[in-house]
N, C-alpha and C positions, 0 to 999 in steps of 0.2 A: 670336196677336202682341198684346202690348199694352202699348200706346205711353203712355208716359208723362212728361208737356212738364213742363218743372222751372222755375219760376216766376223772374223775374231778379229777386231782392230790392237798393235796396240806399236806404240810407237818407241821409235829406237836413236839412237844418236846420229843413225845416217837418215835417217824415217820412221814411215811408216810400214809393219807390217799387216796387212791383212789376206788371208788367208793363208796366212805364209810365203806370201811377196812380197817383194823389198818397192818399195815407191820412194824413189830419194829422195832425199829435203834437205833446205835448210830453217834454224828455225834464228828468229830473231824476238830481244824484248824491249827491242827504242820502244820509247814512246811517240805516240801519236797525238793525232789532234782532234779526231770524234771520236775517238773508243776513250776508254775507263782506264784511269788506273794500272799497273800494269797485266796490261792486254797481251797474247803473245801475238807471234803470227808465225804459218807455217807457211815452206815459199819451195812450189815444186820444184827439183831439178831438171835438166838438160828438155825443155815445155814437155813435159809427158804428164797426163792429168792423174790427178789426184786422187783415191776412192772416195765412193762416200760414205761418207763416216756418220750416223744417227745423231741429231745432236750439234753439229756442224755441218758451216756449210761452205763450198766453195769456192770465190772471186774471181772473173778472169775477164779484164780488159780489154780484150783482143780484137780491135777493130779491123778486118778485113781488107777493106774501102782504102785507108788509108795506109796499109802496107804495117801496123803498128799489131806485135806482137808482145803478148803477154802471157808469163807462168802461173798458174793456180797458185792463191792465194785459202789459205785457213783465215781469222783472224780466230783466238782464243782467250774469252774474256774470265776475266778472275773469278765470275760464278758459274761456269761451264763446266760442269760433272767431272769433263776430259782432262781439265786445267790441270793438277795434281801431275800426272803421267805429263804429258807435254813437255811442264816444267824442268820432271825429271829426267825430261829424254832433250832440255838445253842444258841444264846443269852437261848432263855427262858430254855433251859435243864440244863443253865450253872445255873440260878436262879434259880431250882429243885431245883439242888444236892447245893446248898450252900446252900437252908433251911434246909434239910436231913443234912447236915453235922451241924449246926447253933445250935441244936436238942440233934446231937450226944455226947456223952460223951467225944470223942478224937475233941471236940473243944477246 
């Protein structure tokens, strides 16, 4: 009998926690030309790979032959089951950034 362990995934303001390990990320809600309105993007930080998440696919357009390196990214469309959690993490990130900017001398 083959036992498959499911990864516990949690989207937090500064990354994705998979089985307790933090994978640092950026979140974006910018409009994309070839994606449905409202699509969110998760970008890996530090050129590290993103964890495998059921229902989401990581993309990476790195081309080693031309020395072009990209970080992993995941597009999350509004109909995806992870969308509410990713949107909540994005909002937490925006609130965090707003607090930092409010303390900044540039505010």
